[in-house]
N, C-alpha and C positions, 0 to 999 in steps of 0.2 A: 809214483806220480803223486806231484800237489795238483791242488785243481784252483783255479783263478777263473774270477766274474767279471765279465764285460759286459755290460748294459748294450743292449741295441737300443736306443730309443727311434726313430723314424716310424712313423703313424702308416703303415700297409694300407689302412686301411685305403686311404686319399686314390690309391693308382694301386690296389694290389697286383693287378695284374702286369703291370710290368713289372714290378716286384718276383714276380712268379718267375718272370721266365729273366730274369738277372743272374748272371753264373758268377761263378764260387770258383778260384784257383782251387787245384789238390794240392796249392803247396800255401802258408800261412808265413810271413812274414811280421814278427815282432817288433818292433824300435824302442824308444824308451816309457811306457806308460807311467804313470804315478800314481792313480785311481781305481781303484772297481770302474768307476763312470766314466776311464775311457773308452774308446767306441774299435776294436778292431779291422782295419781295412781287409776288405774282402773280393778277391774278380775270378774269375775262371767259370767251365762249364755246368759246374754243383749247380740243384734245382735250390733255389731257395724257397718253394710254396710253401715249407712246412714250419716258415717260420712268419709263413705270411699273420698279423694280426693287426687288433683292429688298439691296442696300448700295448706298451714295452713290453720285449722279446729279452729273456738273458742268456747272451752263448756262456758255452762251460768250456772252457780253454785246457786240454791235460796235459801236463807240461811234465818230464822229465827233470826230478831232482837240481839234475848238475847242471841245469838251466836256473836256477834259482838266482836271483839278483842278491848285493849284496848293500847291507845295509849300515850306515855312520852309529852312531850315539846322541850326531845332529840332525839324524832324520832324513837323509841324502841318499836320494836310490843312486847306483850302478847299475846298471843292466846292458850288456850288448847287443847286438840283433842278432837274430838267429833266423833261421829257415826251419822249419818242419815238414813231412810232408804227412797229405792227406791220413794217415794212419794216424797222426802222431796228435789229433783233434777230432772230440764228436760234439755234435748239440744234441740238446735235450729240455724238453719241457720242465717246463721251471718245478712246476708243481709238483713234478713225477722223479725229478732226480732229484738222485741219494748217489754221495759221495763215494770214489772206488775203493777208495783208501779211508783210515780213519786218519790219517796225519791230519794235523785244524790249520789253518793258516787264521791271523789275527785279520780284524777288519781296519782293527784302529788301534796303536799301542801311546800310549803317552807315556812318555820321558822324562830325565832333569826337573824335575820338580820335591816337593817336600809333600808331601800324601801322609794325611795322617787318616789312616786305616777305619776305625772305631771299632776294628777286630782285634783284643787282649793277644792272640795270639802273634798276631807281625804287623804293630801300632803305626810303625811307620813303614813307607818305602820310597822308592822316587821315581818306578814305575809302571805302570799296567798292562794288558793287551787285554782285548777285545773282542767277542764275536758273536755274531747274532743276538742282539742284546744285549751279551750278561757280561760279566768279568772272566778272563779264563786265566789272565793268573797276576800276580800281584809280588813285585819284589825284589831289586835288584837291575839294573839293564838287561842284567848279562843273564837272566834268569829268564830275561822274556823275548831277551835278543831272535832266538830261533824261531817266535811265531809268528815271526814279520816276513812275509811273500808280496812276489807278486801284485797288485793291489791292495794292499795295506800302507793307510792313510800313518804317517806319525806325524803326531804332536810332540815340538819342545816345550815345554813347560814352562823353559825359562827362570828358574826355579821359584814360581809361585806355589802359592800353598794350593794344594786339594785336600777336599771335605766331602764326606759319602756327601747327597742327596738328602736336603733338609726334610723332615717329616712333621708337616704340624697338627698336636696333636689334637689340638681344638679349633673345629672354624666354622661359620656357619658360611658354603661356599657362594652359594646360588643369591643365597637374600644381601652377600658382601656385596655379587655385581650388580644386584640392582641397585642397592647404595649407591656404587659409584655414579652415577645416574639419575642422582633425589641430590636433594638440597643437605649439604655438606654442611654442619654444625660445629664438626670435631673441632676443637681449637681455639672455638669463641671464647672471648674472655671478657664481653661486658653486655649487659640487656641491649644497649645498642644494637650492639652488630650482632645480633641474634636476629633484632628486629631487623636489618637493613639485610640479611639474607635470605628470610623469609618472602619480604617485599620485593630482590630481585626478580627471583621465584617466578613472582605474582603474574608479572610483566613478558611471560611465553609462557604462562594457562591459560587455555580457556576456559570460560567461565562458567562453572559449577561444576569445573573435574578438581577430585581432589590433589593434592599436595601435600606430599610423600618426604621423609629425613629424618637427619635423627644423628646425633654422634656428641649433643651436645651435654657438655660435664657442668651444674652451675656450683661442684667448688673450685673451679677459674672464674667464677666471675664473688666469690664472698660467699657461697652459700644457698644463695637466697633462689627460690625454687620459680618458675618462670609459673607465668597462670595463663589463661584463654586471653585476658582483657590485654595481654601483652600484644598482643596479633587479631584482635578480630576486630579493628577499625581497617587495617591494610588486605584482611582477607575474607571481605564483607563477602562476595562471593565465590568460595571457597570451601569445603568442608578439610579441614588441615590434621594432620595428624603426626608427628616428631618426635622418636622415639628419643628417650637417655638412652648416652653411650654404654652400658651394659644390660640394654636391652627388655630393664625390669621396670620402666616404667614411661610413661609417653605424656606432650603433650594434644592435646586436641581442642581445637577451638569450638564458640558453642557450635557455628554450623554442626560439625562432626558430631559436637554433644548432642542434638539435636533429632539427627539421622541418625544414631544409634538408640535413640530414648533414653538419656541419661538425663533424669534430672531429680531433683531434692527429695522426693520419694522414695526413689531406685536406691536397694538395699545392698551392703558389699558382699560381691559372690564369696564363699569361702574359698578361703588363700589370693583374696587379692583384698584392695583398698581402694574405692574412691577421696580422693583428696575433697575436701569443703568447709568451706568460710565459715566465719560462726555462727552465719543465719541458717547452715546445712546447704547451702549453694554450692551445686558443684566447680571448685575453682579449675578444672580442665585436665588436672593430674590424675593418672586410672592409674594403680601399681599392681602388679602382677597379675593373675588370672582377672583383674579385670577390664585388665586391656580389650579382651574378648568382647566386650559392650562396641567399643570400635574398628577392633580388629577385621569382626563377622560384617560390618558395615561395605568396609574400602572393596573392590572393583577387584575380583582377583586378576593377576597377572595374566597374562596371555604365554600360550608355550614363546613364538618366538624370543615374547621380552626374557623368557625364562634362560633360551638358549644362548641368547645374545652376553644377556649375564655371565652364565659360565664359562666363554669365551674371557669377557671382561679378563673375572677375578682369573682362572688360569695364568692367563699373560702376566697377572701382576704376581703371581704367586712362581713365573719360570725367572721372573726379573729380582725376586729376589732369593734363590737358590731353593725356593721348596718346589720338590719332586712331588709329593704326595702327602695327601687328607686327609684324615680324620674326618670324616663331614657331618655335622651333629644337624643337620636341616636348618631345614627353616621354622623351627620347634621350639616356642617360647612361651612359656604361662600365657597364655588365652587365647593364643593361636593355634588356626586348626589342625589337627593332629592328620588328616589328610592329606596333609601340602610335602611331606616326604616321601611318601607314597608318589603323588604325581610327577615333582620331578624325578624318583627313581625311575618311572614308563617314560614319560613324555622327554625327560632330557639324557640323563645318563645314561642308555638304553640306546637311545637312539642316536649318541654322539658315538656312544660301543661302536656302535653299528651302522655307522656313517663313516668311522675315520678320522670324526675329529676331537678325542681326550685327547689333552695335553700333557697335562696331569694324571695321577695313577691317586683313585677315590677308594675309601675304607667309609662306606657307612653305615651311621648307626639308626636305629627308628624310632617313636615313640614309644613304653615299657605297654602301655595301653596296647601296641596291636603285635603283642610279643608274637602271638601265634602264627599270623601271617609272615613273620618274617621266617620263624619255625616251617611253615607250608616253603616258601620259596626256597628258602635251603635244602630243604630234603629234593624238591624240584629239580633244580641248580645249581646246584653247593653252594659252598663260601666263595669260590673265585670262580668268576664269573669271566674275567680273560686279564689281560697281562695289567689291565685299568682299571678294574671295577670288581671288590673285596665285599661281602656283607658283613662287618663285624657287628654287631651287638642290637642294645635295645638302652634306652635313653631317658632316664627322667630326673625331674626337680624334686630337692626334699626341703629348700626354702630359696629366696631373694637374692638380694646384694646389699652392697654394704652401704653405696651407695644411696641407695632407694629406702633406707633403713627398713629391710625386706627380709636382710639376712638373720639365719636366728642364733638367738646367743643364749645364753644363758644368765650374766647378765641383762638390763635396760641398756636403751644408748644415754648419752651423757643430756643429749641435745633431745631426748625426747621418754623422758623417764619413767613414759610406762607403756614405751616399745619393749619388745622385747624381741622384734619380728617376726617373720611369716610364716607357717608350716602349711608350703604351697602341697605337697599333698601329703592325705591323712597316713602315719607309719607303717600299720595295717595295712593298708593298703598297696604300697613299699613293699612291704614282707610277703602278700602276697603272692601280687608280682615276680618280684627278684626269684623267690623260691620255683614258680613253677619257670621262669626262664631258666635258672639255672639247673632245673629236672633236664630240660629241654635242650642243654648243651648251647643257649645262648650266653654269651660276654656281658655282663651287667655294665653300666655306668652308670653312678647320679651324681646331679649336680650337689655339693654342701660346700653353701662357703660361710655362715659364722660358727661358731666351735660347738655350742648344740647343736645345731644339724651334724656336724660329722663327727660327733662321738653320739649320736644316736643310727645313723650310718654302716658305723664300726659296728657299734653293735647290735643291729641286725645284718650286714654279713659274718658275724662272730657266729651267730645262729642257724645261720644256713650252710656257712662252713661245716659245721660240727656234725654235719646230715652223714658225710663223705669226702675222705680225700681227693681232690681230682686239682688239676691245672686250669682253674675256674682266671686268673685273672681278672676279678672283679677290681671295677675304679670308679676312683671318685674326680668331677672334675672340680676344681680349681683347688681349695683344700685351703684356704685362706687365714682362715684363725684358728687354731687349736690350743685345746687345753693343754696343761703339764701331763705328759706320758704321754700326748694321742698320737704325735710321730713314731716311736716306738712304737705300737698300737701295729699301725697298719705295715715296718715288717714284721711284724714276728705272725700278721696273720697273711700276707702277700701280700695287700691289696699297692695296685698300682697310682699315686698320683699324676694326677696330671692337670699342670700348674701352669700359669702363665706370667713369665719373669715382670712383663710389661704392665702388668696391670696392677704394680707394688709402684711404680712412678704416678703414677692416679688417684692409690688412694694412702698415699704416706701422709700425708697433711688431713685428709679425713679421718683416718682410722685414729689418730690422736683426738681429734676433736669429738667423734660420736665415740669410742671405745673408754679414754681417758690416753696417754706416758703408757702409765704401767700394762693396763691390757694390752697397749699395742703392741709395744715393745716385747715382752714378752708370748705373743703368740702370735705372729704375723708374716709369713712368706716366709715357715721355715726350712726353706731346702734343703739348708748344710744340716741338719739334722734330720728329715728324711731320711739323705743318704747317708749319713752314717747309723739310723737303724732300716741298712739296708731294705731301701725301699726301692719299689723301682719305678724311677722317676722318667715322669713323659713333658717332653717344654713343648708348646703352644704360645695360639695365638687369641683367640679367641675370635680373631677377625666374624667382623670388623667391627667388633669394640674396641679392642686396639689394632694396630696395623701388626701390618702379614709381614714379620720382617725380623727373621730369623738370628741375623745379625747380631742387632740392634738389643733385640734377649737373652741373646746371650751376653752380650755387654754388661746391659742390665743384673744377670745374677753374678755378674763376678764384681762390679760398682755400688749396684745397689745404689744411687744416689741421685735422689727425687728431682727435677725442677728446681731449680731454687735454694739447694744445699748445698752446703761444703760438704759434711762428709757422710759416709754411707748411712741408713739406715739399717739398722742391727748390724755392725760387721761382724757380728760372729758366725755371721748366718749367709756369708759370699763363699762365691765357693772357686774350683779352678775354674780353666781354659778348658781341659781335657772332659770332663766331668757334666759343663754347659754342650763342651760339644757329642758328647754320649748322650745327653740328655731328649738332644734333639735327632738322635740319628739311631742307631741299636737299642739302644731303652725305651723309646718309642715306637722304634717295630715291637718288639715284642710287649710294649703295651694291647696293643692287637694283635698281637697273632701273627707278623709277616714279617716275622725276626729273618726265615726262611728264603725272604726272593730280596727283602728291604735294610736299609740299615747298616749297611757297613761294607767296607770294599773288598770284598770277599770272594776268592774265587764259587760260579756258580750264582751268585745272585746277580739280580740286574744291574748295567752299566748304572747306576745315576750318579752323578757324581757334582760336583761345583767347585769353578777353576775359584781364586779369588785373588782381590787386584794385588795380595801384600806380598813380597815372595822374602818376606821376614818372622821365621815360627817366633823367635824369641820378643818382635816387638807384639809379636800377637797374642800370645800371654802376657805381656806385660799390661796391654791397652786395652785390650779385646776390638782392637777396630779395626775395621774391613770393609771392604765393598762387593761385592758379585761381579767377576770380570766374564763370565759364562758357568751355565748348565746345560749339563746333556743328562737327555734321557735314551737309555733304552744305549747309550753310544753313540747314539746324537745330539749335537747341537741343537739346545730347542731356545735358545737365549746366551747370548741378542743374534 
């Protein structure tokens, strides 16, 4: 027998007595049904009392194999009408129901597509079958056709390209969702435009309330850094905090500095800088750990605001084809390390328990709290549900290039005495890394400058030498490397979690700050890392850059910054399939999720993206496509 499911959707609680006395015929007539959601019509003397419920019920109908409908390659079904006697069907409580047969029927079959699987054993297919949220079979239509039965939905892809659901290996999900409702300075290209954006925000704010936002990039207007004096007059009744696009620098107005207690006599904290005028007066700019002065003064974001932020961020991710993210939390130099834990308990656990999760998340926590994560994993395991995974711990080695705080062996050309910042002492990093690793936690460390990357590679080598095991240590960003560093990633088995779209913002500034030779030899060495057998995982660092895998893939292939005609370091351009893998199967491996996601392989979760293009060859050549639809667990989640 095969088992077909039909949804009984009436809310019996509205009139349970009447429903209980209703009758069911001892025979069941099957007309042409096209999906699991079709309702079976029943009439006769059998009591429905066992089916009464305040919510949806499921009716399971047992139908002999010879009654199976025929299904064509184009998705049309042909089902005659049959009549079964009372013994041919049974009612079963959904939660306790188990199939009487091991034979499987798909919920969904997709066919007539160009499916790139990210699975080396079968890179391409034209059809897939899904059931219970997972992939049942992948291959030619003839190999999946027998899984289509009564109630199976069939999607004709009409030749469109399909890829696995994208995995963004580095985001700040809730922070990004919060930023979506704040002052947006991304793309601002002049001082006047910057000021006007802030002025516009003031008109909607109550006096005394904080004005928050960010995304500005001073390189877009020639490099001049903003100052509190730019906005003090128009924000005379509001404290203001506007973070730079990279999250490693921010501008406070004079009111915010006063609230935070930052004055001429305030000393720079370890791992941070208060930018000053020649007379010692703060300009309003705070770098890396110095940001804590103002960040600690900003009122806490409410639970409801953070939950709304998760919803906004998840909707945007699905629109871009992202089905899984690695969330590094609301954790930046100077930020409260408790924020990631608050978001876990107040937002993620709540969303999971109330059925409001829309995408899968793998969570990383501040490394200083590694023992808390260890306790949590010992109590709850690594996989809390199909939506939430406990990843590992993260720390910062340095700052960012744009803020002149990335740590380099040589000084910045535009600041001859500045080599960058060691945000976290290397000794402390080693001790926390060794403890985390000994406890079985994965470690991810932010390193952008070449010296920071070398120091973390050296440190990882020391920890690895203690014993051999599958650690998959990560370096986040790995933007600027010394000669030979790319090879060391592969030799040590270190995963490089990189963000292609950062090179669009950094190309011009790298040449200005590092010089042409240094910038050309060591920046964004994606192809060199691949050639060294490095596990390369792509991400966005959203909201630092847009969460847009298809755009990032094109960037990795073309490497053409805005205003440029040719590629920046053309030898580092990647092939489409390598870039796709970096956003799918390699991204999954970089966070130990390859058994569930990352490729369209039987047994894995049914997360996939239908693209707008129906030409694989054009996709290879141009890297241009958009998201037509996103599926999570075999269900359409966008649009």
